[in-house]
Phi, psi and omega in degrees: 000156177281166175268114191279146180268141179294139180296142182210102185286344184270354185247147175294136176264126180242123180264119179258119176245105184206124181270349171282113187306311182302308185295312180302321179293321174293322177290318183298312184290320177301316184290320184288316181293340183252021166096011181257164176246095185275146169236127181255115176250138188264341181233160176294319176301319183287331178290324177291324172298316183297311184297332182282324180273331184231141179272119187253155182268324179217155174238126174257121196236115168276139182282335189264068186272150177289342187232335187223146166295122180311311181292323170304320182294318179306308182306312186298308182292324175298322173292325180285317192232081180306334185262358185286133182280122185241125176240115184276137175241106189210164178271352181286123191248342189294149178307315178301330180285318175299314178298316177303314181296316179293318177292336177284350171120009178288149179264336184205163188215117179234130186267131174287146001285138180232165181270135175302324182296317175301309185301316180288332169295323174294318179300313179305315186290313173307306184291332172297314181293322184294328182263355187272074176279151181242081184302330181281345183282144184276145172304147178261132182254132174231092189071236172266006177261140183239132168249115169268095187295323184290325177266356182053046178238140178247123176237146179236109184057040177087342180271130183290135176256118178287103184245139172292153184308320180288324177301314183290326185285322177295315182295317176299318174300306177299324180295335181279348176231057182299141181071006186245142178282119185249129182286158181299316177305316177294319182297312183297314184295319189273326180269328177256269183196151177289343176257031181302123175242009175284190181287147170286346177297337173312315175298317178293316180299312184288324174295323173304316176301311181304309182301314182296326183283320179299312180299313176301321180291328178289318177297328180270357181285150179257021178226155175291142187233135180257109183251146168295147175251136181258114181265132171283128172249102184303129180081003186223287187178233186214157181219133183273116178264125183290152175279143179278000000 
C-alpha cells in the first residue's frame, strides 16, 4: 500500500508510483518539501485504486512495477483521466521504449538516474501550461473545427474531440500562426519547456497522435468535415494549412 499524504487542497497532488524504497522515499520527501502533496504507491494496483479515489494533478510512474505493466497502467489512467499529467520515470533508454511510453499517453519521459531539480522544473513547466487559461481569448475556428482555449475544448460540428493536453497545446500554437512555418525548437520550447532535455521524438509522437484523433473524429462524423491540414516541413518543423 502507498504512504498517504495528508490532504491539502492548497497544494498540487502528485501520485508517485515507484517500487524502489530509496527512490520512492526520495521523491516523496523532495516533492513535499517543495510544496506538493505526494502520495506514494509501490504497486500498480494500489496506484490504480488511489487514482480512482482521489483527484491527482500529476502522476510520476515507474515502468518496472512488480504487479502490472507500467505502460498498461499509463494507458488505463490516460483513458480515464485525459487531463492528468503523466511523467514516466524509468531506467529504459532505448528509443523504442521512449516512443512506447509516449504512445501509451505519457506527457514526459525522464531516465534514471535523474536530478530532482530537473524533475521539479519539468513539473512546474507542465503544470503551468495546463493551468494557463486565457479567458478573454475568443475561440479559434479552423474550418469546421473550433478551439475554445479558455475551456480547453476542441469540437467538430459541435461534437467534442478528445485530445490529450499536449496535442491540444500543439494545435493551439499552430492555429495562432496559420500558414506559417513553426520550427521544432519553437514548438518544443512553448509546448514543453525551453530547457527541455528529453527526446525530440516526443514532438513527432504527439503530432502523430493529434493527426490521428482529428482524422478519427472526421471519420466518425455524420457530416462532411473541413479540417486544417498539418504539413511536415522536413528539417524545420510544421505548418498548419487553413481550410478554404
